[in-house]
N, C-alpha and C positions, 0 to 999 in steps of 0.2 A: 379124547386126546387129539392134539393137533398133528397135522401131517407134515412131514419134511418134504418140501417141494423144490428140488433143484430144477432149473429150467434148461439145462444143456446136458449133453451126454458126458461131458467131462467132469461133472459134479459127482462127488461121492459123499454119502452120508457120513458124518463124523460124530464124535461124541458131543461136540459143541456146536449148537445151532444158534441162530440169531433171530429173536422175535422181531416182527414188524408190526406197526400199528394197524395193518390190514388184518392181522390175526393169524398170519402163517409163520412158519419157521423156515429160515433159509440158510444156505451155506455161506461161507465167508465171501465168496465172489458175488453172490446175488443178494446180500443183506441190504444194500442201499436201494431206495425207492425207484431210482431211475434204471436200475439194472433188472428189475423184475416186473415193470409195468404196474406199479402199485396203484390200486384204485382209491386209496385213502386221500382225502383232500387236505393237504397240509396248509394251503393258502387260506382256506376258510377257517381252519382252526386258529391260525396266527391272527387273522383279522378279528375273530371273536375274542381272543385273549387280549388284544390291544383295546377293544371296546370296553371290556370289563375293567382293565387296569387303569384306563385313562378316561374318567367320566368327563362330560362336557361341563365346563365352568362358565357360569353366567354371572357377571358382575352386577352389583346393584347400580341403579342409575344415580348420577350425581345431581343434586338439586342446584339449580342455577340461582344466583343471587340477584 
């Protein structure tokens, strides 16, 4: 089971936690990646997605007359 990980003393465990891509469960305040120092690399994931969805297009050469 995943662990509820609040990062400050003002956080209280609630019935609703938020999943992060780093694999942890966070409170409403710390659910965003910049609020809990998330180690997940969002930039690399986005770059890989762009590479997969937009393949390189190479046109055929035109024959000169």
